[in-house]
GUBAZA-969610 format. One record per residue (C-alpha): x, y, z negated; residue in one letter; residue number from 1. Coordinates in nm, 4 decimals. Example, Ala and Ser with C-alpha at 12.3 -4.5 7.8 and 13.67 -1.06 7.14 Angstrom:
BEGIN
x/y/z/rest/nr
1.2300/-0.4500/-0.7800/A/1
1.3670/-0.1060/-0.7140/S/2
//
This chain:
BEGIN
x/y/z/rest/nr
-0.5060/-0.1130/2.5466/M/1
-0.7067/-0.4137/2.6267/P/2
-0.9079/-0.6215/2.3676/W/3
-0.7827/-0.9749/2.3866/T/4
-0.4817/-0.9191/2.1841/K/5
-0.2144/-0.6364/1.9873/A/6
0.0645/-0.4785/2.1468/T/7
0.3544/-0.6131/2.0667/P/8
0.6551/-0.3361/2.1003/I/9
1.0394/-0.5054/2.0792/S/10
1.2316/-0.4490/1.7784/R/11
1.5594/-0.1808/1.6931/T/12
1.7503/-0.1512/1.4065/T/13
1.6153/0.1661/1.3322/E/14
1.3795/0.2094/1.0901/R/15
1.0101/0.3920/1.2047/V/16
1.0824/0.7061/0.9625/D/17
0.7810/0.8701/0.9158/W/18
0.6498/0.4807/0.8324/V/19
0.8523/0.5416/0.5334/D/20
0.7182/0.8815/0.4085/Y/21
0.3481/0.7890/0.4995/A/22
0.4469/0.4861/0.1744/K/23
0.5677/0.7379/-0.0123/G/24
0.2270/0.9099/-0.0133/W/25
0.0347/0.6345/-0.0260/C/26
0.2384/0.5205/-0.3836/I/27
0.2642/0.8198/-0.5423/I/28
-0.1547/0.8395/-0.5393/L/29
-0.2078/0.5433/-0.6714/V/30
0.0386/0.5687/-0.9096/V/31
-0.1029/0.8958/-0.9790/M/32
-0.4461/0.7403/-1.0254/M/33
-0.3677/0.5313/-1.2503/H/34
-0.1947/0.7341/-1.4705/S/35
-0.4101/1.0161/-1.4276/T/36
-0.7354/0.7685/-1.5843/L/37
-0.5404/0.5668/-1.8752/G/38
-0.4595/0.9299/-1.9627/V/39
-0.8022/1.1057/-1.9707/E/40
-0.9458/0.7445/-2.1081/E/41
-0.6775/0.7619/-2.4246/A/42
-0.7998/1.1216/-2.4599/L/43
-1.1440/1.1032/-2.4169/D/44
-1.1808/1.3519/-2.1543/G/45
-1.0926/1.5125/-1.8395/V/46
-0.7774/1.6806/-1.7291/T/47
-0.7199/1.8777/-1.4072/W/48
-0.5839/1.6383/-1.2258/L/49
-0.8780/1.3962/-1.2111/H/50
-1.0244/1.6145/-0.9445/G/51
-0.7189/1.5462/-0.7046/F/52
-0.7130/1.1920/-0.7722/I/53
-1.1194/1.2186/-0.6906/D/54
-1.0337/1.4337/-0.3258/W/55
-0.7443/1.1266/-0.2382/A/56
-0.9633/0.8459/-0.3232/R/57
-1.1197/0.7964/0.0481/P/58
-0.8133/0.7278/0.1888/F/59
-0.5626/0.6279/-0.0371/R/60
-0.5793/0.2845/-0.0094/M/61
-0.7242/0.2135/0.3194/P/62
-0.4009/0.3541/0.4441/D/63
-0.2059/0.1504/0.2331/F/64
-0.3226/-0.1236/0.4485/F/65
-0.3260/0.0059/0.7664/L/66
0.0779/0.1080/0.7362/V/67
0.0785/-0.2666/0.5620/A/68
-0.0990/-0.4397/0.9646/G/69
0.1209/-0.2126/1.1763/L/70
0.4548/-0.4424/1.2197/F/71
0.2711/-0.7689/1.2233/L/72
0.2477/-0.8170/1.6020/S/73
0.5927/-0.8670/1.5604/R/74
0.5490/-1.1802/1.3997/T/75
0.1645/-1.3034/1.4400/I/76
0.2824/-1.5926/1.7434/N/77
0.5582/-1.7067/1.5668/R/78
0.5630/-2.1014/1.3528/P/79
0.3198/-2.0888/1.0804/W/80
0.6336/-2.1756/0.8640/R/81
0.8178/-1.9345/0.8820/D/82
0.4951/-1.7289/0.9243/Y/83
0.3752/-1.8869/0.5894/L/84
0.7344/-1.8097/0.4405/D/85
0.7251/-1.4331/0.5504/R/86
0.3918/-1.3940/0.4637/K/87
0.2518/-1.5710/0.1833/V/88
0.5201/-1.7543/0.0081/L/89
0.6714/-1.3700/0.0004/H/90
0.3988/-1.2212/-0.1853/F/91
0.2954/-1.5394/-0.3658/V/92
0.6627/-1.5481/-0.5737/Y/93
0.5740/-1.1904/-0.6377/F/94
0.2622/-1.1326/-0.7939/F/95
0.2976/-1.4990/-0.9602/V/96
0.6218/-1.3525/-1.1342/L/97
0.4939/-1.0014/-1.2036/W/98
0.1471/-1.1371/-1.3419/T/99
0.3513/-1.3301/-1.6200/L/100
0.5908/-1.0038/-1.6832/I/101
0.2637/-0.7844/-1.7234/Q/102
0.1027/-1.0900/-1.8434/G/103
0.2344/-1.2217/-2.1263/L/104
0.2276/-0.9360/-2.3284/P/105
-0.0947/-0.8074/-2.2210/K/106
-0.2492/-1.1654/-2.3469/F/107
-0.0235/-1.1990/-2.6177/A/108
-0.1422/-0.9243/-2.7942/L/109
-0.5225/-0.9812/-2.6916/A/110
-0.4786/-1.3152/-2.8392/D/111
-0.1867/-1.5200/-3.0243/G/112
-0.2834/-1.8797/-2.9031/D/113
-0.0879/-2.0376/-2.6759/P/114
-0.4110/-2.2326/-2.4795/F/115
-0.5610/-1.8736/-2.4446/S/116
-0.2527/-1.7320/-2.2825/I/117
-0.2242/-2.0097/-2.0766/L/118
-0.5492/-1.9790/-1.9711/G/119
-0.5620/-1.6171/-1.9041/S/120
-0.2595/-1.6817/-1.7142/L/121
-0.4473/-1.9605/-1.4899/A/122
-0.6943/-1.7453/-1.4809/F/123
-0.5193/-1.4866/-1.3174/A/124
-0.4354/-1.7145/-1.0209/M/125
-0.7369/-1.6321/-0.9246/I/126
-0.8596/-1.3531/-1.0879/E/127
-0.5847/-1.0928/-1.0107/P/128
-0.6051/-0.8726/-1.3540/F/129
-0.4952/-0.4316/-1.2920/G/130
-0.2814/-0.3209/-0.9633/T/131
-0.1665/-0.6945/-0.9121/L/132
-0.4969/-0.8006/-0.6940/W/133
-0.3144/-0.5872/-0.3587/F/134
-0.0328/-0.8132/-0.4131/I/135
-0.2603/-1.0855/-0.3729/Y/136
-0.4873/-0.9454/-0.1243/L/137
-0.1688/-0.9499/0.1544/L/138
-0.0826/-1.3263/0.1787/P/139
-0.4970/-1.3661/0.2561/I/140
-0.4835/-1.0780/0.5503/F/141
-0.1812/-1.1888/0.7098/F/142
-0.3506/-1.5615/0.7672/V/143
-0.6302/-1.4278/0.8789/T/144
-0.5968/-1.1999/1.1186/T/145
-0.3422/-1.4859/1.2221/K/146
-0.6448/-1.7971/1.2206/L/147
-0.8454/-1.4595/1.4312/L/148
-0.5641/-1.4206/1.6762/R/149
-0.7892/-1.6116/1.9370/R/150
-1.1293/-1.4302/1.8435/T/151
-1.2540/-1.1419/2.0420/P/152
-1.1075/-0.8610/1.8706/P/153
-1.4173/-0.6229/1.8846/E/154
-1.6234/-0.9324/1.7191/A/155
-1.3867/-0.9225/1.4029/V/156
-1.3671/-0.5625/1.4042/L/157
-1.7037/-0.4963/1.3874/L/158
-1.7453/-0.7804/1.1211/V/159
-1.4988/-0.6092/0.9162/A/160
-1.6525/-0.3069/0.9319/A/161
-1.9909/-0.4234/0.8801/A/162
-1.8774/-0.5478/0.5474/L/163
-1.6933/-0.2111/0.4438/Q/164
-1.9875/-0.0268/0.4893/I/165
-2.2121/-0.3450/0.3110/S/166
-2.0388/-0.2174/-0.0490/N/167
-2.0375/-0.6261/-0.1544/L/168
-2.0213/-0.6343/-0.5253/Y/169
-2.0010/-1.0521/-0.6400/T/170
-1.8119/-0.9673/-0.9405/G/171
-1.4834/-1.1197/-0.7711/S/172
-1.1724/-0.8686/-0.7616/T/173
-1.0576/-1.0631/-0.4267/V/174
-1.4156/-1.0648/-0.2335/I/175
-1.4757/-0.7506/-0.2987/D/176
-1.1780/-0.5996/-0.2518/E/177
-1.1743/-0.7583/0.0645/F/178
-1.5098/-0.6949/0.1893/A/179
-1.4041/-0.3487/0.1575/G/180
-1.0386/-0.2995/0.2825/R/181
-0.9902/-0.5937/0.5769/F/182
-1.1433/-0.3596/0.8188/V/183
-0.8801/-0.1479/0.7449/Y/184
-0.5349/-0.4089/0.7330/F/185
-0.7374/-0.5050/1.0872/Y/186
-0.7359/-0.1663/1.2417/A/187
-0.3573/-0.1012/1.1648/G/188
-0.2552/-0.4390/1.3697/Y/189
-0.4920/-0.3662/1.6395/L/190
-0.4809/-0.0275/1.6964/F/191
-0.0830/0.0049/1.6263/A/192
0.0633/0.1434/1.9648/P/193
-0.2487/0.4050/1.9214/Q/194
-0.1529/0.4785/1.5341/V/195
0.2204/0.5257/1.6664/F/196
0.1217/0.7693/1.9805/C/197
-0.0879/0.9484/1.6957/L/198
0.2595/1.0243/1.5185/A/199
0.4226/1.0824/1.8581/E/200
0.1909/1.3753/1.9340/K/201
0.2061/1.5551/1.5343/A/202
0.5562/1.5829/1.6553/R/203
0.5400/1.7764/1.9205/R/204
0.2268/1.9480/1.8058/N/205
0.2816/2.0306/1.4501/M/206
0.1184/2.3817/1.4823/G/207
-0.2060/2.2224/1.5757/R/208
-0.1606/1.9482/1.4194/T/209
-0.1100/2.1616/1.0512/A/210
-0.4327/2.3461/1.1623/V/211
-0.6393/2.0113/1.1287/V/212
-0.5431/1.8220/0.8813/I/213
-0.5785/2.1537/0.6484/G/214
-0.9847/2.1415/0.8061/A/215
-0.9866/1.7502/0.7234/W/216
-0.9028/1.8079/0.3386/A/217
-1.1248/2.0706/0.3307/V/218
-1.4133/1.8167/0.4809/I/219
-1.2652/1.5914/0.2787/N/220
-1.3021/1.7444/-0.0485/G/221
-1.6402/1.8402/0.0211/L/222
-1.7883/1.4887/0.1011/A/223
-1.6050/1.3863/-0.2366/V/224
-1.7811/1.6988/-0.4410/D/225
-2.0801/1.6604/-0.2781/M/226
-2.0885/1.2445/-0.3314/G/227
-2.1172/1.1395/-0.0040/Y/228
-1.7747/1.0294/-0.0099/A/229
-1.8903/0.6457/-0.1151/A/230
-2.2117/0.6195/0.0769/L/231
-2.1991/0.3429/0.3517/P/232
-2.0259/0.4447/0.6595/G/233
-1.8712/0.7742/0.5338/V/234
-1.6802/0.5512/0.3244/S/235
-1.5161/0.4125/0.6698/L/236
-1.5208/0.6909/0.8720/M/237
-1.3018/0.8684/0.5932/L/238
-1.0633/0.6626/0.5016/G/239
-1.0002/0.6333/0.8981/F/240
-0.9690/0.9869/0.8977/V/241
-0.7955/0.9808/0.6532/G/242
-0.5361/0.7967/0.7313/A/243
-0.4788/0.9493/1.0324/A/244
-0.4160/1.2590/0.8380/A/245
-0.1532/1.0927/0.6726/V/246
0.0176/0.9432/0.9349/V/247
0.0213/1.2903/1.0958/S/248
0.1163/1.4682/0.7961/T/249
0.4260/1.2248/0.7819/S/250
0.5871/1.2358/1.0632/A/251
0.5669/1.6353/1.1335/M/252
0.7433/1.5519/0.7861/L/253
0.9707/1.3200/0.9146/A/254
1.0170/1.5696/1.2065/Q/255
1.1143/1.8320/0.9915/T/256
1.3535/1.6212/0.7601/R/257
1.1462/1.7620/0.4929/A/258
1.0829/1.5977/0.1093/L/259
1.3665/1.4090/0.2120/A/260
1.2924/1.1602/-0.1715/P/261
0.9552/1.1208/-0.0845/L/262
1.1271/0.9032/0.2273/R/263
1.3496/0.7028/0.0174/R/264
1.0287/0.6067/-0.2998/L/265
0.8038/0.4992/0.0270/G/266
1.1090/0.2684/0.1411/G/267
1.0920/0.1184/-0.2714/Q/268
0.7032/0.0947/-0.2922/S/269
0.7104/-0.2975/-0.2821/L/270
0.9141/-0.2002/-0.6141/A/271
0.7023/0.0225/-0.7724/I/272
0.4067/-0.0890/-0.6969/Y/273
0.4850/-0.4104/-0.8752/L/274
0.6498/-0.2980/-1.1351/A/275
0.5119/0.1217/-1.2053/F/276
0.2808/-0.0250/-1.4758/F/277
0.5010/-0.1143/-1.7774/L/278
0.6558/0.1964/-1.7858/P/279
0.4040/0.3843/-1.7191/M/280
0.2103/0.2785/-2.0028/A/281
0.5229/0.3089/-2.1732/A/282
0.5533/0.6654/-2.1410/A/283
0.1456/0.7497/-2.1716/R/284
0.2339/0.5989/-2.5646/T/285
0.4992/0.7826/-2.6410/V/286
0.3881/1.1799/-2.5101/L/287
0.0441/1.0390/-2.6196/L/288
0.1630/0.9729/-2.9968/K/289
0.4126/1.2574/-3.0663/T/290
0.2148/1.5006/-2.8903/G/291
0.5291/1.6776/-2.6761/L/292
0.3040/1.8237/-2.4611/V/293
-0.0660/1.9588/-2.5356/P/294
-0.2054/1.9550/-2.1811/D/295
-0.3853/1.6428/-2.0846/G/296
-0.2862/1.6976/-1.7069/G/297
0.0838/1.7458/-1.7606/A/298
0.1382/1.4654/-1.9629/T/299
-0.0404/1.2529/-1.6645/A/300
0.2500/1.4293/-1.4344/L/301
0.4683/1.3037/-1.6272/I/302
0.3301/0.9439/-1.6959/V/303
0.3239/0.9616/-1.3057/T/304
0.7076/1.0618/-1.2383/A/305
0.8071/0.7963/-1.4991/A/306
0.5727/0.5176/-1.3071/G/307
0.7394/0.5921/-0.9737/V/308
1.1186/0.7283/-1.0536/L/309
1.2030/0.4039/-1.3458/V/310
1.0916/0.0919/-1.1395/P/311
1.3301/0.2995/-0.8188/T/312
1.6377/0.2993/-1.1500/F/313
1.5706/-0.0312/-1.1834/V/314
1.5967/-0.1669/-0.8737/R/315
1.9130/-0.0100/-0.8244/T/316
2.0214/-0.1295/-1.1914/A/317
1.9654/-0.5167/-1.1083/A/318
2.0591/-0.5398/-0.7697/R/319
2.3817/-0.8200/-0.8102/G/320
2.2920/-0.9173/-1.1087/T/321
2.1578/-1.1832/-1.2766/V/322
1.7770/-0.9605/-1.2407/F/323
1.7736/-0.9420/-0.8732/A/324
1.5130/-1.1563/-0.8710/F/325
1.2845/-0.9466/-0.9774/L/326
1.2729/-0.7878/-0.6726/F/327
1.4174/-0.9885/-0.4321/E/328
1.3065/-1.3547/-0.3419/R/329
1.5449/-1.5689/-0.4245/P/330
1.6823/-1.8661/-0.1389/S/331
1.4901/-2.1387/-0.3424/W/332
1.1615/-1.9843/-0.2691/M/333
1.2054/-1.9333/0.0864/R/334
1.0754/-2.2353/0.3348/A/335
1.3116/-2.1417/0.5926/S/336
1.6571/-1.8758/0.5931/P/337
1.6142/-1.5791/0.6594/P/338
1.6129/-1.4594/1.0348/K/339
1.7176/-1.0506/0.9951/D/340
2.0170/-1.0614/0.7234/P/341
1.9052/-0.6124/0.7627/A/342
1.5434/-0.7351/0.5771/S/343
1.6213/-1.0138/0.4224/P/344
1.2653/-1.0347/0.2337/A/345
1.0867/-1.0962/0.6244/G/346
0.9566/-0.8134/0.8550/A/347
0.6093/-0.8311/0.6885/A/348
0.6794/-0.7335/0.3095/S/349
0.5498/-0.3392/0.2468/P/350
0.8918/-0.2512/0.1547/E/351
1.0703/-0.3856/0.4940/S/352
0.7877/-0.3846/0.7303/A/353
0.8707/-0.0893/0.9463/N/354
1.2792/-0.1202/1.0679/D/355
1.2921/-0.2235/1.4343/G/356
1.0409/-0.0429/1.6645/W/357
1.1228/0.1769/1.9004/P/358
0.7195/0.3231/1.9145/M/359
0.8172/0.7044/2.0039/R/360
0.9802/0.5444/2.3714/R/361
0.6122/0.3926/2.3930/I/362
0.3843/0.6872/2.3764/C/363
0.6712/0.9282/2.5779/L/364
0.5809/1.0293/2.9863/P/365
0.7109/0.7548/3.2177/S/366
0.9874/1.0118/3.3524/A/367
1.1620/1.0833/2.9648/E/368
1.1932/0.6850/2.9437/R/369
//
């Protein structure tokens, strides 16, 4: 593809099925990591799930950010008013709302003084706590990419890769995570057609793809076990290769229609990401205090299931009620009216960004188009 710009693809009304599978894997891995580490901290020991979350560490968030950038070329040239509404205000709303929901009880328990609570909440606006840093970073990535759209892509990609390799640590979550993650988001935007073609090739050559993915899983595990996975350059490579493996695996699952619930979870990934912390913490507390499940790994799995499933139930129950604002941005928080009734949150949200791309078509031989 030319370096001058990402190749835009026109929309249809069909969601890209494997993208939901990929987001489903990502959100489960994220919840599992936090659930397992929380249980291990409470038990002051390591569970048998620890090895798996370490194995997934090199590609878990890189894949999430790469997928988040895949559909940006559809909207990056829109007027700033519309772009900021869909790419910034959308996430600002959910970040502020869920910072209050998570932060008020957290800070109230730590210090009941109202001024201290307000100070902690204000500080969270520049230093996000817990898992909300992902929601905080997305609008920054969207704006940065739009501002750089006329900059030579190879220069942006090289600088972004250098930032990731640098293992920058300033103590600021926003700065450090930007440095470590932007290269994956930008690559998702820049190489979207190639990513979708990779998925199509995986669909067409499932046997060969399965062998390659098996070899990758072993190599990724060896790199983690031998302590190489976090090395500069190695982590960048493992992030991209792992993301490609998730894309290919998701494409094969979509082709066979296997694990359909995973696709549905991916379609609600934003809601799960926003709300999993509360049911996860509640389930962990109940299980550990009652001792109903003596095995730490099994406890972590049950806590993971609670963190993934409860937000989907709550979101479904909230639709059409006064609680819909928890997962749907209200009209008064919009700078411009939604242009796609089927996707009111805006085409670039992690939850709805994958509707309307006939990507399979661009990878077909011309005779089949």
